[in-house]
C-alpha positions in Angstrom: 97.0 108.2 111.5 99.1 109.5 114.3 98.7 110.3 118.0 99.0 114.0 117.5 96.2 116.4 118.6 95.6 117.5 115.0 95.1 114.1 113.4 93.0 111.1 114.0 94.3 108.5 116.5 95.0 105.0 115.3 92.5 102.3 116.1 95.0 100.5 118.3 98.0 101.6 120.3 100.0 99.8 122.9 98.2 101.5 125.8 99.8 100.6 129.1 102.4 98.6 127.2 99.8 96.2 125.9 98.0 96.2 122.5 94.6 97.4 123.9 91.9 98.7 121.6 91.3 102.4 122.2 87.6 101.9 121.3 87.3 99.4 124.2 87.6 102.3 126.7 84.0 103.3 127.8 82.5 106.2 125.9 85.4 106.5 123.5 85.3 106.8 119.7 88.6 105.7 118.2 88.5 108.5 115.6 86.9 111.4 117.4 88.5 111.6 120.8 92.1 112.5 120.0 91.9 116.0 121.4 88.9 115.7 123.7 89.9 117.4 126.9 92.3 120.2 128.1 92.8 122.6 131.2 94.0 122.5 135.0 97.0 122.7 137.5 99.7 120.5 138.8 102.8 122.8 138.4 102.2 126.4 137.4 105.5 126.7 135.6 105.0 123.6 133.5 101.4 124.4 132.7 102.4 127.9 131.7 104.8 126.4 129.2 102.3 123.9 127.9 98.7 125.1 128.6 97.3 122.0 126.7 98.5 119.8 129.6 95.9 120.1 132.3 97.3 118.0 135.2 94.7 116.6 137.6 94.8 114.0 140.4 93.7 110.5 139.5 93.3 107.5 141.8 93.7 103.9 140.6 93.6 100.9 142.9 95.4 102.4 145.9 97.7 104.9 144.2 97.1 108.6 143.6 98.9 110.1 140.6 98.3 112.7 137.9 97.2 112.7 134.3 97.1 115.8 132.0 93.6 115.2 130.8 90.3 113.6 131.9 90.9 109.8 131.7 88.7 107.1 130.4 88.8 103.8 132.4 88.6 100.2 131.5 89.3 96.7 132.8 90.2 93.6 130.9 92.0 90.3 131.2 95.5 90.1 129.8 98.0 87.3 129.7 101.5 87.8 131.1 104.1 85.1 132.0 101.5 82.5 131.2 99.1 84.0 133.8 95.6 85.4 133.1 95.5 88.7 135.0 92.8 91.4 135.5 94.2 94.8 134.3 92.6 98.1 135.4 93.6 101.1 133.4 93.0 104.8 133.1 94.2 106.7 130.0 93.7 109.8 127.8 95.4 111.9 125.2 96.7 115.4 125.5 99.1 117.7 123.5 100.2 114.9 121.2 100.8 112.3 123.9 98.9 109.2 125.0 99.1 108.7 128.8 98.0 105.6 130.7 98.3 104.2 134.2 97.6 100.5 134.9 97.3 98.1 137.8 97.1 94.4 138.3 97.2 92.2 141.4 99.1 88.9 141.4 97.9 85.7 143.1 99.8 84.6 146.2 103.2 83.1 145.2 103.3 84.5 141.6 106.7 85.8 140.5 106.3 89.6 140.1 109.6 90.1 138.2 108.6 87.5 135.6 105.3 89.3 135.0 107.1 92.7 134.7 109.7 91.3 132.3 106.9 89.8 130.2 105.0 93.1 130.3 108.0 95.0 129.2 108.7 92.5 126.4 105.1 92.9 125.1 105.4 96.7 125.2 108.5 96.6 123.1 107.0 94.1 120.6 103.8 96.1 120.4 105.6 99.2 119.1 108.1 97.3 117.0 111.1 98.5 119.0 114.3 96.8 117.7 116.7 98.0 120.4 116.7 97.3 124.2 115.1 100.1 126.2 117.3 102.6 127.9 116.8 102.4 131.7 117.2 105.7 133.6 117.0 105.6 137.5 115.1 108.4 139.3 115.8 109.0 143.0 113.0 109.0 145.5 111.1 112.3 145.6 109.1 113.0 148.7 106.5 110.2 149.0 107.4 108.9 145.6 109.7 105.8 145.6 112.8 105.5 143.5 111.9 104.6 140.0 113.4 103.3 136.8 112.1 104.9 133.6 112.5 102.8 130.5 112.8 104.7 127.2 112.2 103.2 123.8 111.5 104.2 120.2 109.4 102.4 117.6 106.4 102.9 115.4 102.6 103.2 115.9 100.2 100.8 114.0 100.5 103.0 110.9 104.2 102.8 110.8 104.9 106.3 112.1 107.7 107.0 114.6 106.7 107.1 118.2 108.6 107.4 121.5 107.7 105.7 124.8 108.4 106.1 128.5 107.4 103.3 130.9 107.6 102.8 134.6 106.7 99.7 136.6 106.3 99.7 140.4 105.7 96.7 142.5 104.1 97.0 145.9 103.4 93.7 147.7 101.3 91.7 145.2 100.3 94.8 143.2 102.1 96.0 140.0 101.5 99.5 138.7 102.5 100.8 135.3 102.9 104.3 133.9 103.1 104.6 130.1 103.5 107.7 127.9 103.6 107.6 124.0 104.2 110.6 121.7 106.0 111.4 118.4 108.4 113.4 120.5 108.3 113.4 124.3 109.2 116.7 126.0 110.2 117.3 129.6 106.9 119.0 130.4 105.1 115.9 129.3 106.9 113.2 131.3 108.3 115.0 134.4 104.9 115.7 136.1 103.6 112.3 135.0 106.3 110.3 136.7 106.9 112.6 139.7 103.4 112.6 141.3 102.8 109.3 143.1 101.3 108.8 146.5 100.1 105.6 148.1 96.6 105.8 149.7 
């Protein structure tokens, strides 16, 4: 199974950089929701090039961003850097890509960089990446802060090739994470995803 629109989705994928069961998302069937939703408008030029990407505004725990499809949402406890943390997540699939945004809040005094480093290590392990991720800096754009996009290649749970793009943003005690997985990531898939970000 792959994460393309024309084939069933695997039962698990490293959503948000963590091995979360797709079926744990409310109202989601692991084998029947691969191409569930389409439509919309974020950038007319990009949408004209890829009509299957229907960008819409999504709010998650104090940040407003965009996803190219109607998201499912879930919460669960994860362990990072020996800490049990509550992870909120919104994710969906569109045009062969799996998109997710996540949020967690640290307790007072917790070391954010240790949590981010552990999160990135788990994301790499979950997709079997054997090389260090390539880090690409993005300058601040309007209200969006400067970002570092991490790029990695690996395999999905069925052993098929998959690419990943990840961003982590810390704001006070909050950590936000953007994750995109696809067999081949195109510019019209990741540029709107990582460009639209506004604090509420």
